[in-house]
C-alpha positions in Angstrom: 12.4 14.3 32.2 12.0 18.1 31.8 11.7 19.6 28.3 15.2 21.1 28.8 16.6 17.8 29.8 15.0 16.1 26.8 16.4 18.7 24.4 19.9 18.2 25.9 19.5 14.5 25.5 18.7 14.9 21.8 21.7 17.3 21.3 24.1 14.9 23.1 22.7 11.8 21.4 20.2 9.0 22.2 20.2 5.3 21.4 18.9 4.6 17.9 15.7 3.0 19.4 14.5 6.2 21.1 15.7 8.4 18.2 13.9 6.3 15.6 10.7 6.1 17.7 10.5 9.8 17.8 11.5 10.3 14.1 9.0 7.8 12.7 6.1 8.0 15.1 6.3 11.2 17.1 4.4 14.3 16.4 5.1 15.2 12.7 7.0 11.9 12.4 7.7 10.2 9.0 4.9 7.7 9.3 2.3 10.4 10.2 2.9 12.2 6.8 -0.1 12.3 4.5 1.7 10.7 1.5 2.2 7.5 3.5 5.0 4.9 2.9 4.1 4.5 -0.8 5.4 8.1 -1.3 8.9 7.0 -0.4 9.4 3.3 -1.1 7.8 0.4 -2.9 6.8 -2.8 -1.2 5.3 -6.0 -2.6 1.8 -4.5 -2.0 2.6 -1.6 -4.3 4.4 -3.7 -6.9 1.4 -5.7 -8.0 -2.2 -6.4 -7.1 -1.2 -10.1 -7.5 0.3 -9.9 -4.0 -3.0 -9.0 -2.4 -4.6 -11.8 -4.4 -2.1 -14.3 -3.1 -2.8 -13.1 0.5 -6.5 -13.4 -0.2 -5.9 -17.1 -1.2 -4.0 -17.6 2.0 -6.9 -16.2 4.0 -9.2 -18.6 2.2 -7.0 -21.5 3.3 -7.0 -20.2 6.8 -10.8 -20.0 6.6 -11.0 -23.6 5.5 -8.7 -24.7 8.3 -10.9 -22.9 10.8 -14.1 -24.6 9.5 -15.5 -21.5 7.9 -16.3 -19.5 11.0 -19.2 -17.0 11.2 -16.7 -14.2 11.2 -13.2 -14.3 9.6 -10.7 -11.6 10.6 -8.0 -10.2 8.4 -5.6 -7.9 10.3 -3.1 -5.8 8.3 -0.3 -4.7 10.6 1.5 -1.5 9.6 -1.2 -0.9 7.0 0.2 2.2 5.4 -2.9 3.7 3.8 -4.8 0.5 3.7 -3.7 -0.7 0.3 -3.2 -4.4 1.3 -6.4 -4.9 3.3 -8.4 -3.2 0.6 -6.9 -5.5 -2.1 -7.4 -8.6 0.0 -11.1 -7.9 0.6 -11.7 -7.1 -3.0 -10.0 -10.4 -4.1 -12.0 -12.7 -1.8 -14.8 -14.9 -3.2 -18.2 -13.6 -2.4 -19.1 -16.2 0.2 -15.8 -15.5 2.1 -16.0 -11.7 1.7 -19.5 -11.8 3.3 -18.0 -13.2 6.5 -14.7 -11.3 6.5 -13.8 -8.4 8.8 -10.9 -6.2 7.7 -8.7 -4.3 10.2 -6.0 -1.8 9.3 -3.5 -1.3 12.1 -1.6 2.0 11.7 -0.7 5.1 13.8 -1.5 7.6 11.0 -5.0 9.0 10.6 -7.6 7.0 8.6 -7.3 8.0 4.9 -10.3 9.5 3.2 -12.3 7.2 1.0 -11.3 4.0 2.7 -13.8 1.2 2.4 -16.3 1.4 5.3 -15.9 -2.3 6.0 -12.3 -1.7 7.2 -11.8 -0.8 10.8 -8.9 1.6 11.4 -7.0 0.9 14.6 -3.8 1.9 16.4 -3.4 -1.7 17.7 -4.8 -5.1 16.6 -8.0 -6.4 18.0 -7.9 -8.0 21.4 -8.8 -11.4 19.9 -8.4 -12.5 16.3 -9.8 -15.5 14.5 -8.3 -15.6 11.1 -5.1 -14.1 9.6 -2.8 -11.5 11.0 -0.5 -10.3 8.3 2.5 -8.0 8.9 4.1 -6.9 5.7 7.3 -4.9 6.3 6.1 -4.0 9.8 8.8 -5.5 12.0 11.6 -3.7 10.1 10.2 -0.4 11.4 9.9 -1.5 15.0 12.8 0.7 16.4 15.9 -1.1 17.7 19.1 0.0 19.3 22.5 -0.5 17.6 25.6 -1.9 19.2 29.2 -1.4 17.9 32.4 -3.0 19.1 34.8 -0.5 20.6 38.7 -0.6 20.4 38.8 -2.8 23.5 36.4 -5.4 21.9 33.4 -4.4 24.0 30.0 -3.9 22.4 28.6 -0.5 23.2 25.3 1.3 22.4 25.5 3.7 19.5 24.1 7.1 20.3 22.9 9.4 17.6 21.9 13.1 17.3 19.1 14.4 15.1 21.5 15.2 12.3 22.8 11.6 12.2 26.1 12.1 14.1 27.0 9.0 16.1 29.2 8.2 19.1 29.6 5.2 21.4 27.8 5.2 24.7 27.7 2.7 27.6 28.4 -1.0 27.1 25.4 -3.1 26.2 24.0 -4.8 29.3 21.0 -6.6 30.7 18.4 -8.2 28.4 20.0 -6.5 25.4 23.3 -8.2 26.1 21.6 -11.5 26.6 19.9 -11.1 23.2 23.1 -10.3 21.5 24.9 -13.3 23.1 22.2 -15.6 21.9 21.2 -14.2 18.5 24.0 -11.9 17.2 27.2 -12.5 19.1 29.8 -9.9 18.1 33.5 -10.9 17.8 35.9 -8.5 19.5 36.8 -6.7 16.3 36.5 -2.9 16.4 33.7 -1.5 14.3 31.5 -4.6 13.9 27.8 -3.7 14.5 24.5 -5.4 15.3 20.9 -4.3 15.6 19.5 -5.5 18.9 16.3 -7.2 17.9 14.7 -7.8 21.3 11.9 -5.1 20.8 10.9 -6.9 17.6 10.7 -10.2 19.3 8.4 -8.7 22.0 6.3 -6.9 19.4 5.8 -10.1 17.4 5.0 -12.3 20.4 2.5 -9.7 21.6 0.8 -9.6 18.2 0.7 -13.4 17.9 -0.8 -13.5 21.4 -3.9 -11.7 20.0 -4.6 -14.6 17.6 -7.0 -17.1 19.2 -7.1 -19.4 16.2 -5.6 -18.9 12.8 -2.3 -17.8 11.4 0.2 -15.0 11.9 2.6 -14.0 9.1 5.5 -11.6 9.1 7.0 -10.7 5.8 10.2 -8.6 5.8 13.8 -8.1 4.9 15.4 -10.8 7.0 18.6 -12.6 8.0 19.3 -15.6 10.2 22.0 -16.6 12.6 24.1 -18.3 10.0 24.4 -15.1 7.9 24.2 -12.0 10.1 25.6 -8.9 8.3 28.9 -7.9 10.0 28.1 -4.2 10.0 24.4 -4.3 10.4 21.7 -3.1 8.0 20.4 0.2 9.4 19.5 2.6 6.6 17.1 5.3 5.4 14.7 5.8 2.5 13.4 9.0 1.1 11.4 9.6 -2.1 12.3 6.2 -3.5 16.0 6.4 -2.8 18.2 4.8 -0.2 19.8 7.4 2.0 21.8 7.6 5.2 19.5 7.2 8.2 18.9 10.6 9.9 16.6 10.7 13.0 14.9 14.0 12.2 11.7 12.7 10.7 12.8 13.4 7.1 13.2 9.8 6.0 12.2 6.2 6.8 14.6 4.4 9.2 14.7 0.7 8.8 16.9 -2.4 9.5 16.5 -6.0 8.4 14.9 -8.4 10.8 16.3 -11.4 12.7 13.2 -13.4 11.9 14.7 -16.6 13.5 14.8 -14.7 16.8 11.2 -13.5 16.3 10.1 -17.1 15.6 11.7 -18.3 18.8 10.0 -15.6 20.9 6.6 -17.4 20.3 7.4 -21.1 20.1 7.3 -23.5 21.7 7.0 -21.5 24.9 3.6 -21.3 26.7 1.6 -18.2 25.8 -1.9 -17.0 26.5 -5.1 -17.2 24.5 -6.3 -13.8 25.8 -4.3 -11.0 27.3 -5.1 -7.6 28.6 -4.9 -4.5 26.4 -1.3 -3.2 26.5 1.1 -1.7 24.0 2.7 -4.2 21.6 6.2 -3.3 22.7 5.5 -4.0 26.4 6.8 -7.2 28.0 3.9 -9.5 29.0 4.1 -12.5 31.2 2.1 -15.7 30.7 -1.2 -15.7 32.6 -4.8 -17.0 32.2 -5.1 -20.2 30.1 -1.7 -21.2 28.7 -1.2 -22.6 25.2 1.7 -24.2 23.5 2.2 -23.1 19.9 3.6 -25.3 17.2 7.0 -24.4 15.8 7.0 -21.5 13.5 8.3 -21.8 9.9 10.6 -19.6 7.9 10.6 -19.6 4.1 11.3 -17.2 1.3 8.7 -15.1 -0.4 9.5 -16.9 -3.6 8.6 -20.3 -2.0 5.5 -18.9 -0.2 4.0 -17.3 -3.3 4.6 -20.4 -5.3 2.8 -22.4 -2.7 -0.1 -19.8 -3.2 -0.1 -20.5 -6.9 1.8 -17.5 -8.0 4.7 -18.6 -10.3 5.5 -16.0 -12.9 5.3 -18.6 -15.7 4.8 -17.1 -19.1 1.5 -17.9 -20.8 1.5 -20.3 -23.7 2.4 -18.6 -27.0 -0.6 -20.3 -28.7 -2.9 -18.0 -26.6 -1.6 -15.0 -28.5 -3.3 -16.4 -31.6 -6.6 -17.5 -30.1 -7.1 -14.6 -27.6 -4.6 -11.8 -28.0 -6.1 -9.6 -25.3 -6.0 -12.5 -22.8 -2.4 -13.2 -23.8 -1.3 -9.6 -23.2 -3.0 -9.6 -19.7 -1.4 -13.0 -18.8 2.0 -11.7 -20.0 1.7 -8.6 -17.8 0.7 -10.8 -14.8 3.7 -13.0 -15.5 6.0 -10.1 -15.4 4.5 -8.8 -12.1 4.7 -12.3 -10.6 8.3 -12.6 -11.7 9.1 -9.4 -9.8 7.4 -10.6 -6.6 9.3 -13.8 -6.7 12.7 -12.7 -8.1 15.9 -14.0 -6.5 18.0 -11.2 -5.3 14.9 -9.0 -5.0 11.4 -9.3 -3.5 11.5 -13.1 -3.8 14.3 -13.2 -1.1 12.1 -11.6 1.5 11.5 -13.8 4.6 8.1 -15.1 5.5 7.6 -16.1 9.2 4.5 -18.4 9.6 3.1 -19.0 13.0 0.0 -21.2 13.1 -2.3 -21.0 16.1 -4.7 -23.9 16.6 -4.7 -24.9 12.9 -2.3 -26.8 10.6 0.2 -24.7 8.6 -1.8 -23.7 5.5 1.3 -23.7 3.3 2.7 -27.0 4.5 
């Protein structure tokens, strides 16, 4: 497409997937800004160092299940500025830290001062033995949006750079198949859905890099029994929710159909090693096939409790015997309560996909 044709396409409107891809990851895109995601919204990673500590304990459980390999990988997908991988490495026991390799997967440039032990990559390593952890990564994998027209037909929503929308062609092909299976739209005008197929493919491709270990996705999520009738597409800027505008000025995000992502990996045959291709590219099974165990979905509240993070208040008697310890424990309890709060971070979905090991949270 010529530059002139591209400009015309932008003026007339593109699907939300293409528009979001450019706005978030193109030259000068939102995720290439120096302030990083933490300058605009707060995740569990930023809420408390207790989150990194819990993930470090999960990595230790994976290490035990793997038989304490010579090298243990920790891969932080959508790493922001490396906050999680830095915290996890710092929280590991010395014997595990000595064998651990940290990888931050992010499109932005490597931040200054990052620990030299952390490799900064645009894609995950070809092979991973350990834990791949994707905290609020899938919600920023761009997707198209469908809306039901007056005739009851789901059509692609087109958007211009200033956020103006109009309806385009009817949804067809693989996107239509995905909607029919995972988010069927009744014929009521105005109902909307985000077409999650690119996220399914991205997740399956990431899991395919794990030779042995565990892959975890943590995100805003919904399942087939409770899809939001008008979708969830929104924007964030400087800590505030805002209408999504595809001009690079704000984050553009939508909740994730984690049940569909889970089914993209299990129990279908996959491959233990695949050639190096982009994560949003469809890949067909080849080489040595493997069958993965069923993935598991649970809330962040349940997952963190299984990792010994409860938010329970310290005993009041501690205030008399060791006041400083009581104050520290009370602060930790408050942070843990935020991470596990119903109606807040505790309701985030965790998708666990073991590969060649038992489920460490079972």
